[in-house]
Structures are given as structure tokens and as C-alpha cells.
N, CA, C, O and the ligand as a Tripos MOL2 file, in Angstrom:
@<TRIPOS>MOLECULE
protein
  269   267    68     0     0
PROTEIN
NO_CHARGES

@<TRIPOS>ATOM
      1 N         138.7580   82.0420   96.5820 N.3       1 MET1
      2 CA        137.4800   82.3330   95.9540 C.3       1 MET1
      3 C         136.4480   82.6830   97.0160 C.2       1 MET1
      4 O         136.2330   81.9190   97.9570 O.2       1 MET1
      5 N         135.8270   83.8080   96.8680 N.am      2 ASN2
      6 CA        134.7240   84.1490   97.7580 C.3       2 ASN2
      7 C         133.4690   83.4170   97.2980 C.2       2 ASN2
      8 O         133.1650   83.3690   96.1060 O.2       2 ASN2
      9 N         132.7640   82.8660   98.2320 N.am      3 SER3
     10 CA        131.4870   82.2620   97.8690 C.3       3 SER3
     11 C         130.4890   83.3670   97.6300 C.2       3 SER3
     12 O         130.5130   84.3800   98.3280 O.2       3 SER3
     13 N         129.6190   83.1990   96.6650 N.am      4 PRO4
     14 CA        128.6500   84.2670   96.3460 C.3       4 PRO4
     15 C         127.7330   84.5350   97.5200 C.2       4 PRO4
     16 O         127.3180   83.6170   98.2270 O.2       4 PRO4
     17 N         127.4290   85.7860   97.7150 N.am      5 ARG5
     18 CA        126.5390   86.1680   98.8030 C.3       5 ARG5
     19 C         125.0900   85.9880   98.3290 C.2       5 ARG5
     20 O         124.7160   86.4390   97.2460 O.2       5 ARG5
     21 N         124.3060   85.3370   99.1430 N.am      6 ILE6
     22 CA        122.9120   85.0960   98.8090 C.3       6 ILE6
     23 C         122.0370   86.0480   99.6270 C.2       6 ILE6
     24 O         122.1120   86.0880  100.8550 O.2       6 ILE6
     25 N         121.2160   86.8040   98.9200 N.am      7 VAL7
     26 CA        120.2790   87.6900   99.6080 C.3       7 VAL7
     27 C         118.8680   87.2660   99.2370 C.2       7 VAL7
     28 O         118.6660   86.4440   98.3430 O.2       7 VAL7
     29 N         117.9080   87.8330   99.9270 N.am      8 ARG8
     30 CA        116.5200   87.5050   99.6440 C.3       8 ARG8
     31 C         115.9850   88.4670   98.5930 C.2       8 ARG8
     32 O         116.0890   89.6850   98.7370 O.2       8 ARG8
     33 N         115.4170   87.9090   97.5460 N.am      9 CYS9
     34 CA        114.8330   88.7320   96.4980 C.3       9 CYS9
     35 C         113.6580   89.5330   97.0810 C.2       9 CYS9
     36 O         112.7410   88.9440   97.6520 O.2       9 CYS9
     37 N         113.6720   90.8550   96.9450 N.am     10 PRO10
     38 CA        112.5930   91.6700   97.5280 C.3      10 PRO10
     39 C         111.2320   91.3740   96.9330 C.2      10 PRO10
     40 O         110.2120   91.6270   97.5720 O.2      10 PRO10
     41 N         111.1960   90.8420   95.7230 N.am     11 THR11
     42 CA        109.9110   90.6090   95.0730 C.3      11 THR11
     43 C         109.3160   89.2610   95.4420 C.2      11 THR11
     44 O         108.1720   89.1860   95.8900 O.2      11 THR11
     45 N         110.0860   88.1960   95.2550 N.am     12 CYS12
     46 CA        109.5210   86.8610   95.4450 C.3      12 CYS12
     47 C         109.9930   86.2080   96.7170 C.2      12 CYS12
     48 O         109.4580   85.1700   97.1050 O.2      12 CYS12
     49 N         110.9930   86.7880   97.3930 N.am     13 GLY13
     50 CA        111.4690   86.2280   98.6360 C.3      13 GLY13
     51 C         112.3870   85.0400   98.4530 C.2      13 GLY13
     52 O         112.7730   84.3880   99.4230 O.2      13 GLY13
     53 N         112.7330   84.7600   97.2180 N.am     14 GLY14
     54 CA        113.6160   83.6220   96.9510 C.3      14 GLY14
     55 C         115.0710   84.0300   97.0460 C.2      14 GLY14
     56 O         115.4060   85.1910   97.2790 O.2      14 GLY14
     57 N         115.9110   83.0520   96.8600 N.am     15 ASP15
     58 CA        117.3600   83.3110   96.9340 C.3      15 ASP15
     59 C         117.8100   84.0890   95.7070 C.2      15 ASP15
     60 O         117.4090   83.7930   94.5810 O.2      15 ASP15
     61 N         118.6530   85.0920   95.9450 N.am     16 SER16
     62 CA        119.2030   85.8890   94.8670 C.3      16 SER16
     63 C         120.6990   86.0340   95.0880 C.2      16 SER16
     64 O         121.1430   86.3890   96.1800 O.2      16 SER16
     65 N         121.4670   85.7610   94.0560 N.am     17 VAL17
     66 CA        122.9210   85.8730   94.1700 C.3      17 VAL17
     67 C         123.3110   87.3410   94.0730 C.2      17 VAL17
     68 O         123.0970   87.9920   93.0500 O.2      17 VAL17
     69 N         123.8860   87.8450   95.1550 N.am     18 PHE18
     70 CA        124.2930   89.2530   95.1650 C.3      18 PHE18
     71 C         125.7490   89.3290   94.7470 C.2      18 PHE18
     72 O         126.6510   89.4240   95.5790 O.2      18 PHE18
     73 N         125.9550   89.2850   93.4540 N.am     19 ALA19
     74 CA        127.3000   89.3080   92.8880 C.3      19 ALA19
     75 C         127.2210   89.9010   91.5010 C.2      19 ALA19
     76 O         126.1450   89.9310   90.9030 O.2      19 ALA19
     77 N         128.3450   90.3790   90.9730 N.am     20 PRO20
     78 CA        128.3210   90.9710   89.6210 C.3      20 PRO20
     79 C         127.7650   90.0290   88.5700 C.2      20 PRO20
     80 O         127.3090   90.4830   87.5210 O.2      20 PRO20
     81 N         127.7920   88.7480   88.8190 N.am     21 SER21
     82 CA        127.2460   87.7980   87.8400 C.3      21 SER21
     83 C         125.7300   87.9010   87.7520 C.2      21 SER21
     84 O         125.1290   87.4720   86.7670 O.2      21 SER21
     85 N         125.1230   88.4630   88.7710 N.am     22 ASN22
     86 CA        123.6710   88.6380   88.7530 C.3      22 ASN22
     87 C         123.3720   90.1110   88.4850 C.2      22 ASN22
     88 O         123.4110   90.9490   89.3870 O.2      22 ASN22
     89 N         123.0750   90.3970   87.2360 N.am     23 GLN23
     90 CA        122.8610   91.8040   86.8690 C.3      23 GLN23
     91 C         121.5560   92.3540   87.4260 C.2      23 GLN23
     92 O         121.3300   93.5630   87.3930 O.2      23 GLN23
     93 N         120.6930   91.4780   87.9370 N.am     24 TRP24
     94 CA        119.3970   91.9430   88.4540 C.3      24 TRP24
     95 C         119.4190   92.1040   89.9520 C.2      24 TRP24
     96 O         118.3870   92.4150   90.5460 O.2      24 TRP24
     97 N         120.5610   91.9040   90.5880 N.am     25 ARG25
     98 CA        120.6430   92.0000   92.0410 C.3      25 ARG25
     99 C         120.0880   93.3380   92.5100 C.2      25 ARG25
    100 O         120.2520   94.3140   91.7770 O.2      25 ARG25
    101 N         119.4580   93.4670   93.6430 N.am     26 PRO26
    102 CA        119.2680   92.3520   94.6020 C.3      26 PRO26
    103 C         118.1220   91.4190   94.2190 C.2      26 PRO26
    104 O         117.7620   90.5390   95.0000 O.2      26 PRO26
    105 N         117.5500   91.5920   93.0450 N.am     27 PHE27
    106 CA        116.4820   90.6930   92.6350 C.3      27 PHE27
    107 C         117.0720   89.4200   92.0550 C.2      27 PHE27
    108 O         118.2430   89.3890   91.6770 O.2      27 PHE27
    109 N         116.2610   88.3680   91.9830 N.am     28 CYS28
    110 CA        116.7800   87.0980   91.5100 C.3      28 CYS28
    111 C         116.7140   86.9930   90.0040 C.2      28 CYS28
    112 O         117.3790   86.1450   89.4110 O.2      28 CYS28
    113 N         115.9200   87.8430   89.3780 N.am     29 SER29
    114 CA        115.7360   87.7200   87.9410 C.3      29 SER29
    115 C         115.2260   89.0410   87.3760 C.2      29 SER29
    116 O         114.7930   89.9330   88.1060 O.2      29 SER29
    117 N         115.2910   89.1320   86.0640 N.am     30 GLU30
    118 CA        114.7670   90.3300   85.4160 C.3      30 GLU30
    119 C         113.2770   90.5050   85.7190 C.2      30 GLU30
    120 O         112.7940   91.6190   85.9220 O.2      30 GLU30
    121 N         112.5670   89.3830   85.7450 N.am     31 ARG31
    122 CA        111.1190   89.4480   85.9700 C.3      31 ARG31
    123 C         110.8100   90.0830   87.3280 C.2      31 ARG31
    124 O         109.9360   90.9430   87.4350 O.2      31 ARG31
    125 N         111.5400   89.6470   88.3690 N.am     32 CYS32
    126 CA        111.2820   90.1980   89.6960 C.3      32 CYS32
    127 C         111.6490   91.6900   89.7310 C.2      32 CYS32
    128 O         110.9700   92.4860   90.3790 O.2      32 CYS32
    129 N         112.6850   92.0440   89.0580 N.am     33 ARG33
    130 CA        113.0860   93.4510   89.0180 C.3      33 ARG33
    131 C         112.0130   94.2920   88.3410 C.2      33 ARG33
    132 O         111.6760   95.3790   88.8110 O.2      33 ARG33
    133 N         111.4790   93.7840   87.2370 N.am     34 GLN34
    134 CA        110.4410   94.5160   86.5230 C.3      34 GLN34
    135 C         109.1860   94.6570   87.3640 C.2      34 GLN34
    136 O         108.5380   95.7040   87.3620 O.2      34 GLN34
    137 N         108.8460   93.5900   88.0850 N.am     35 ILE35
    138 CA        107.6610   93.6390   88.9480 C.3      35 ILE35
    139 C         107.8270   94.7160   89.9960 C.2      35 ILE35
    140 O         106.9070   95.4880   90.2660 O.2      35 ILE35
    141 N         109.0310   94.7610   90.5930 N.am     36 ASP36
    142 CA        109.2630   95.7510   91.6440 C.3      36 ASP36
    143 C         109.2140   97.1650   91.0760 C.2      36 ASP36
    144 O         108.6280   98.0580   91.6890 O.2      36 ASP36
    145 N         109.8130   97.3740   89.9350 N.am     37 LEU37
    146 CA        109.7790   98.6980   89.3190 C.3      37 LEU37
    147 C         108.3530   99.0800   88.9480 C.2      37 LEU37
    148 O         107.9520  100.2360   89.0900 O.2      37 LEU37
    149 N         107.5950   98.1040   88.4730 N.am     38 GLY38
    150 CA        106.2060   98.3750   88.1170 C.3      38 GLY38
    151 C         105.3900   98.7540   89.3280 C.2      38 GLY38
    152 O         104.5570   99.6580   89.2640 O.2      38 GLY38
    153 N         105.6230   98.0690   90.4360 N.am     39 ALA39
    154 CA        104.8950   98.3890   91.6570 C.3      39 ALA39
    155 C         105.2350   99.7910   92.1180 C.2      39 ALA39
    156 O         104.3640  100.5410   92.5600 O.2      39 ALA39
    157 N         106.5050  100.1390   92.0130 N.am     40 TRP40
    158 CA        106.9280  101.4790   92.4280 C.3      40 TRP40
    159 C         106.2720  102.5380   91.5350 C.2      40 TRP40
    160 O         105.8120  103.5730   92.0170 O.2      40 TRP40
    161 N         106.2370  102.2620   90.2280 N.am     41 ALA41
    162 CA        105.6840  103.2230   89.2950 C.3      41 ALA41
    163 C         104.1910  103.4220   89.5300 C.2      41 ALA41
    164 O         103.7020  104.5510   89.4970 O.2      41 ALA41
    165 N         103.4680  102.3350   89.7660 N.am     42 SER42
    166 CA        102.0380  102.4660   89.9710 C.3      42 SER42
    167 C         101.7600  103.1630   91.3090 C.2      42 SER42
    168 O         100.7930  103.9140   91.4330 O.2      42 SER42
    169 N         102.6050  102.9110   92.2960 N.am     43 GLU43
    170 CA        102.4550  103.5820   93.5820 C.3      43 GLU43
    171 C         102.6320  105.0790   93.4100 C.2      43 GLU43
    172 O         101.8590  105.8710   93.9480 O.2      43 GLU43
    173 N         103.6550  105.4620   92.6560 N.am     44 SER44
    174 CA        103.9240  106.8740   92.4070 C.3      44 SER44
    175 C         102.7770  107.5050   91.6250 C.2      44 SER44
    176 O         102.3610  108.6300   91.9020 O.2      44 SER44
    177 N         102.2820  106.7670   90.6550 N.am     45 PHE45
    178 CA        101.1800  107.2740   89.8360 C.3      45 PHE45
    179 C          99.9630  107.5130   90.7060 C.2      45 PHE45
    180 O          99.2610  108.5100   90.5390 O.2      45 PHE45
    181 N          99.7120  106.6050   91.6300 N.am     46 ARG46
    182 CA         98.5230  106.7230   92.4740 C.3      46 ARG46
    183 C          98.6170  107.9450   93.3750 C.2      46 ARG46
    184 O          97.6190  108.6250   93.6140 O.2      46 ARG46
    185 N          99.8280  108.2250   93.8800 N.am     47 VAL47
    186 CA        100.0150  109.3500   94.7780 C.3      47 VAL47
    187 C          99.7340  110.6660   94.0470 C.2      47 VAL47
    188 O          99.1770  111.6060   94.6140 O.2      47 VAL47
    189 N         100.1350  110.7040   92.7730 N.am     48 GLU48
    190 CA         99.9960  111.9490   92.0240 C.3      48 GLU48
    191 C          98.5950  112.1440   91.4490 C.2      48 GLU48
    192 O          98.2940  113.1910   90.8750 O.2      48 GLU48
    193 N          97.7410  111.1300   91.6060 N.am     49 THR49
    194 CA         96.4130  111.2080   91.0180 C.3      49 THR49
    195 C          95.3680  111.3950   92.1050 C.2      49 THR49
    196 O          95.3300  110.6330   93.0700 O.2      49 THR49
    197 N          94.5330  112.3920   91.9550 N.am     50 THR50
    198 CA         93.4490  112.5780   92.9050 C.3      50 THR50
    199 C          92.2100  111.8790   92.3980 C.2      50 THR50
    200 O          91.9440  111.9090   91.1960 O.2      50 THR50
    201 N          91.4560  111.2600   93.2570 N.am     51 PRO51
    202 CA         90.2540  110.5450   92.7970 C.3      51 PRO51
    203 C          89.2220  111.5240   92.2660 C.2      51 PRO51
    204 O          89.0680  112.6150   92.8140 O.2      51 PRO51
    205 N          88.5270  111.1580   91.2290 N.am     52 PRO52
    206 CA         87.4820  112.0370   90.6840 C.3      52 PRO52
    207 C          86.3500  112.1930   91.6940 C.2      52 PRO52
    208 O          85.7630  111.2110   92.1490 O.2      52 PRO52
    209 N          86.0590  113.4370   92.0310 N.am     53 LEU53
    210 CA         85.0840  113.6930   93.0840 C.3      53 LEU53
    211 C          83.6860  113.2450   92.6800 C.2      53 LEU53
    212 O          82.8750  112.8840   93.5330 O.2      53 LEU53
    213 N          83.4040  113.2660   91.3830 N.am     54 GLU54
    214 CA         82.0350  112.9200   90.9640 C.3      54 GLU54
    215 C          81.7320  111.4510   91.1830 C.2      54 GLU54
    216 O          80.5720  111.0400   91.1490 O.2      54 GLU54
    217 N          82.7880  110.6450   91.4120 N.am     55 ASP55
    218 CA         82.5640  109.2330   91.6620 C.3      55 ASP55
    219 C          82.3100  108.9440   93.1420 C.2      55 ASP55
    220 O          81.9880  107.8150   93.5130 O.2      55 ASP55
    221 N          82.4530  109.9560   93.9710 N.am     56 LEU56
    222 CA         82.2890  109.7420   95.3990 C.3      56 LEU56
    223 C          80.8420  109.9710   95.8120 C.2      56 LEU56
    224 O          80.2380  110.9960   95.4930 O.2      56 LEU56
    225 N          80.3040  108.9940   96.5280 N.am     57 ASP57
    226 CA         78.9640  109.1520   97.0820 C.3      57 ASP57
    227 C          79.1050  109.6480   98.5200 C.2      57 ASP57
    228 O          79.6440  108.9320   99.3640 O.2      57 ASP57
    229 N          78.6310  110.8540   98.8140 N.am     58 PRO58
    230 CA         78.8300  111.4160  100.1730 C.3      58 PRO58
    231 C          78.2660  110.5090  101.2560 C.2      58 PRO58
    232 O          78.8120  110.4460  102.3570 O.2      58 PRO58
    233 N          77.1850  109.8110  100.9580 N.am     59 ASP59
    234 CA         76.6100  108.9580  101.9830 C.3      59 ASP59
    235 C          77.4630  107.7210  102.2460 C.2      59 ASP59
    236 O          77.2900  107.0450  103.2590 O.2      59 ASP59
    237 N          78.3780  107.4320  101.3340 N.am     60 ALA60
    238 CA         79.2330  106.2700  101.5080 C.3      60 ALA60
    239 C          80.4800  106.6050  102.3180 C.2      60 ALA60
    240 O          81.2170  105.7120  102.7370 O.2      60 ALA60
    241 N          80.7080  107.8810  102.5320 N.am     61 LEU61
    242 CA         81.8960  108.2760  103.2740 C.3      61 LEU61
    243 C          81.6720  108.1290  104.7670 C.2      61 LEU61
    244 O          80.5510  108.3090  105.2430 O.2      61 LEU61
    245 N          82.7040  107.8080  105.5060 N.am     62 PRO62
    246 CA         82.5790  107.8080  106.9660 C.3      62 PRO62
    247 C          82.3140  109.2290  107.4560 C.2      62 PRO62
    248 O          82.7440  110.1880  106.8140 O.2      62 PRO62
    249 N          81.6170  109.3820  108.5780 N.am     63 PRO63
    250 CA         81.1950  110.7170  109.0690 C.3      63 PRO63
    251 C          82.3370  111.6980  109.1750 C.2      63 PRO63
    252 O          82.1520  112.8830  108.8970 O.2      63 PRO63
    253 N          83.5360  111.2340  109.5770 N.am     64 GLU64
    254 CA         84.6390  112.1700  109.7630 C.3      64 GLU64
    255 C          85.1260  112.7560  108.4560 C.2      64 GLU64
    256 O          85.8540  113.7490  108.4610 O.2      64 GLU64
    257 N          84.7390  112.1610  107.3280 N.am     65 LEU65
    258 CA         85.1840  112.6870  106.0370 C.3      65 LEU65
    259 C          84.0940  113.5170  105.3650 C.2      65 LEU65
    260 O          84.3380  114.1120  104.3160 O.2      65 LEU65
    261 N          82.9200  113.5670  105.9390 N.am     66 ARG66
    262 CA         81.8630  114.3760  105.3360 C.3      66 ARG66
    263 C          82.0770  115.8430  105.6630 C.2      66 ARG66
    264 O          82.5980  116.1970  106.7200 O.2      66 ARG66
    265 N          81.6650  116.6800  104.7370 N.am     67 GLN67
    266 CA         81.8350  118.1170  104.9640 C.3      67 GLN67
    267 C          80.5050  118.8200  104.8480 C.2      67 GLN67
    268 O          80.4340  120.0390  105.0060 O.2      67 GLN67
    269 ZN        112.6540   86.9860   92.7450 Zn       68 ZN68
@<TRIPOS>BOND
     1     1     2 1
     2     2     3 1
     3     3     4 2
     4     3     5 am
     5     5     6 1
     6     6     7 1
     7     7     8 2
     8     7     9 am
     9     9    10 1
    10    10    11 1
    11    11    12 2
    12    11    13 am
    13    13    14 1
    14    14    15 1
    15    15    16 2
    16    15    17 am
    17    17    18 1
    18    18    19 1
    19    19    20 2
    20    19    21 am
    21    21    22 1
    22    22    23 1
    23    23    24 2
    24    23    25 am
    25    25    26 1
    26    26    27 1
    27    27    28 2
    28    27    29 am
    29    29    30 1
    30    30    31 1
    31    31    32 2
    32    31    33 am
    33    33    34 1
    34    34    35 1
    35    35    36 2
    36    35    37 am
    37    37    38 1
    38    38    39 1
    39    39    40 2
    40    39    41 am
    41    41    42 1
    42    42    43 1
    43    43    44 2
    44    43    45 am
    45    45    46 1
    46    46    47 1
    47    47    48 2
    48    47    49 am
    49    49    50 1
    50    50    51 1
    51    51    52 2
    52    51    53 am
    53    53    54 1
    54    54    55 1
    55    55    56 2
    56    55    57 am
    57    57    58 1
    58    58    59 1
    59    59    60 2
    60    59    61 am
    61    61    62 1
    62    62    63 1
    63    63    64 2
    64    63    65 am
    65    65    66 1
    66    66    67 1
    67    67    68 2
    68    67    69 am
    69    69    70 1
    70    70    71 1
    71    71    72 2
    72    71    73 am
    73    73    74 1
    74    74    75 1
    75    75    76 2
    76    75    77 am
    77    77    78 1
    78    78    79 1
    79    79    80 2
    80    79    81 am
    81    81    82 1
    82    82    83 1
    83    83    84 2
    84    83    85 am
    85    85    86 1
    86    86    87 1
    87    87    88 2
    88    87    89 am
    89    89    90 1
    90    90    91 1
    91    91    92 2
    92    91    93 am
    93    93    94 1
    94    94    95 1
    95    95    96 2
    96    95    97 am
    97    97    98 1
    98    98    99 1
    99    99   100 2
   100    99   101 am
   101   101   102 1
   102   102   103 1
   103   103   104 2
   104   103   105 am
   105   105   106 1
   106   106   107 1
   107   107   108 2
   108   107   109 am
   109   109   110 1
   110   110   111 1
   111   111   112 2
   112   111   113 am
   113   113   114 1
   114   114   115 1
   115   115   116 2
   116   115   117 am
   117   117   118 1
   118   118   119 1
   119   119   120 2
   120   119   121 am
   121   121   122 1
   122   122   123 1
   123   123   124 2
   124   123   125 am
   125   125   126 1
   126   126   127 1
   127   127   128 2
   128   127   129 am
   129   129   130 1
   130   130   131 1
   131   131   132 2
   132   131   133 am
   133   133   134 1
   134   134   135 1
   135   135   136 2
   136   135   137 am
   137   137   138 1
   138   138   139 1
   139   139   140 2
   140   139   141 am
   141   141   142 1
   142   142   143 1
   143   143   144 2
   144   143   145 am
   145   145   146 1
   146   146   147 1
   147   147   148 2
   148   147   149 am
   149   149   150 1
   150   150   151 1
   151   151   152 2
   152   151   153 am
   153   153   154 1
   154   154   155 1
   155   155   156 2
   156   155   157 am
   157   157   158 1
   158   158   159 1
   159   159   160 2
   160   159   161 am
   161   161   162 1
   162   162   163 1
   163   163   164 2
   164   163   165 am
   165   165   166 1
   166   166   167 1
   167   167   168 2
   168   167   169 am
   169   169   170 1
   170   170   171 1
   171   171   172 2
   172   171   173 am
   173   173   174 1
   174   174   175 1
   175   175   176 2
   176   175   177 am
   177   177   178 1
   178   178   179 1
   179   179   180 2
   180   179   181 am
   181   181   182 1
   182   182   183 1
   183   183   184 2
   184   183   185 am
   185   185   186 1
   186   186   187 1
   187   187   188 2
   188   187   189 am
   189   189   190 1
   190   190   191 1
   191   191   192 2
   192   191   193 am
   193   193   194 1
   194   194   195 1
   195   195   196 2
   196   195   197 am
   197   197   198 1
   198   198   199 1
   199   199   200 2
   200   199   201 am
   201   201   202 1
   202   202   203 1
   203   203   204 2
   204   203   205 am
   205   205   206 1
   206   206   207 1
   207   207   208 2
   208   207   209 am
   209   209   210 1
   210   210   211 1
   211   211   212 2
   212   211   213 am
   213   213   214 1
   214   214   215 1
   215   215   216 2
   216   215   217 am
   217   217   218 1
   218   218   219 1
   219   219   220 2
   220   219   221 am
   221   221   222 1
   222   222   223 1
   223   223   224 2
   224   223   225 am
   225   225   226 1
   226   226   227 1
   227   227   228 2
   228   227   229 am
   229   229   230 1
   230   230   231 1
   231   231   232 2
   232   231   233 am
   233   233   234 1
   234   234   235 1
   235   235   236 2
   236   235   237 am
   237   237   238 1
   238   238   239 1
   239   239   240 2
   240   239   241 am
   241   241   242 1
   242   242   243 1
   243   243   244 2
   244   243   245 am
   245   245   246 1
   246   246   247 1
   247   247   248 2
   248   247   249 am
   249   249   250 1
   250   250   251 1
   251   251   252 2
   252   251   253 am
   253   253   254 1
   254   254   255 1
   255   255   256 2
   256   255   257 am
   257   257   258 1
   258   258   259 1
   259   259   260 2
   260   259   261 am
   261   261   262 1
   262   262   263 1
   263   263   264 2
   264   263   265 am
   265   265   266 1
   266   266   267 1
   267   267   268 2
@<TRIPOS>SUBSTRUCTURE
     1 MET1         2 RESIDUE 1 A MET
     2 ASN2         6 RESIDUE 1 A ASN
     3 SER3        10 RESIDUE 1 A SER
     4 PRO4        14 RESIDUE 1 A PRO
     5 ARG5        18 RESIDUE 1 A ARG
     6 ILE6        22 RESIDUE 1 A ILE
     7 VAL7        26 RESIDUE 1 A VAL
     8 ARG8        30 RESIDUE 1 A ARG
     9 CYS9        34 RESIDUE 1 A CYS
    10 PRO10       38 RESIDUE 1 A PRO
    11 THR11       42 RESIDUE 1 A THR
    12 CYS12       46 RESIDUE 1 A CYS
    13 GLY13       50 RESIDUE 1 A GLY
    14 GLY14       54 RESIDUE 1 A GLY
    15 ASP15       58 RESIDUE 1 A ASP
    16 SER16       62 RESIDUE 1 A SER
    17 VAL17       66 RESIDUE 1 A VAL
    18 PHE18       70 RESIDUE 1 A PHE
    19 ALA19       74 RESIDUE 1 A ALA
    20 PRO20       78 RESIDUE 1 A PRO
    21 SER21       82 RESIDUE 1 A SER
    22 ASN22       86 RESIDUE 1 A ASN
    23 GLN23       90 RESIDUE 1 A GLN
    24 TRP24       94 RESIDUE 1 A TRP
    25 ARG25       98 RESIDUE 1 A ARG
    26 PRO26      102 RESIDUE 1 A PRO
    27 PHE27      106 RESIDUE 1 A PHE
    28 CYS28      110 RESIDUE 1 A CYS
    29 SER29      114 RESIDUE 1 A SER
    30 GLU30      118 RESIDUE 1 A GLU
    31 ARG31      122 RESIDUE 1 A ARG
    32 CYS32      126 RESIDUE 1 A CYS
    33 ARG33      130 RESIDUE 1 A ARG
    34 GLN34      134 RESIDUE 1 A GLN
    35 ILE35      138 RESIDUE 1 A ILE
    36 ASP36      142 RESIDUE 1 A ASP
    37 LEU37      146 RESIDUE 1 A LEU
    38 GLY38      150 RESIDUE 1 A GLY
    39 ALA39      154 RESIDUE 1 A ALA
    40 TRP40      158 RESIDUE 1 A TRP
    41 ALA41      162 RESIDUE 1 A ALA
    42 SER42      166 RESIDUE 1 A SER
    43 GLU43      170 RESIDUE 1 A GLU
    44 SER44      174 RESIDUE 1 A SER
    45 PHE45      178 RESIDUE 1 A PHE
    46 ARG46      182 RESIDUE 1 A ARG
    47 VAL47      186 RESIDUE 1 A VAL
    48 GLU48      190 RESIDUE 1 A GLU
    49 THR49      194 RESIDUE 1 A THR
    50 THR50      198 RESIDUE 1 A THR
    51 PRO51      202 RESIDUE 1 A PRO
    52 PRO52      206 RESIDUE 1 A PRO
    53 LEU53      210 RESIDUE 1 A LEU
    54 GLU54      214 RESIDUE 1 A GLU
    55 ASP55      218 RESIDUE 1 A ASP
    56 LEU56      222 RESIDUE 1 A LEU
    57 ASP57      226 RESIDUE 1 A ASP
    58 PRO58      230 RESIDUE 1 A PRO
    59 ASP59      234 RESIDUE 1 A ASP
    60 ALA60      238 RESIDUE 1 A ALA
    61 LEU61      242 RESIDUE 1 A LEU
    62 PRO62      246 RESIDUE 1 A PRO
    63 PRO63      250 RESIDUE 1 A PRO
    64 GLU64      254 RESIDUE 1 A GLU
    65 LEU65      258 RESIDUE 1 A LEU
    66 ARG66      262 RESIDUE 1 A ARG
    67 GLN67      266 RESIDUE 1 A GLN
    68 ZN68       269 GROUP 0 **** ****
């Protein structure tokens, strides 16, 4: 019998069983997997979204960003 391999859950840093018995591997649970996917999705969403220019105050920008 192979002992189950324990990896660190990328979301919570806890122990996660890296074996077919753990369908959420490398995460420790469905919750951690969902959190990670959610973080990835929001990151992607942020990259594809440009900030509305009308909300920017030119005086609040650092000098190197002023035009
Ligand atoms: Zn976890």
C-alpha cells in the first residue's frame, strides 16, 4: 500500500491528500478549490477591464503618469 501523498493546499496552506480519493486535489476541499478559481476569475476580469477615465483625478496621479 502506498501511503497517500500530502501536498500543501494552494489556498489555505493546509494539508491536502494528493490522491484519487481527493477529487479537489491539489486543494484540500471543494471550498478551497472554488476560492482559487474565483480569485483567478476576478484577476482575469480585472485585466480585461480598463478603469473609467472619468473617475480619475489628474491631480491625484503621480507626475510620471500625467500627460
Ligand atoms: Zn485548503
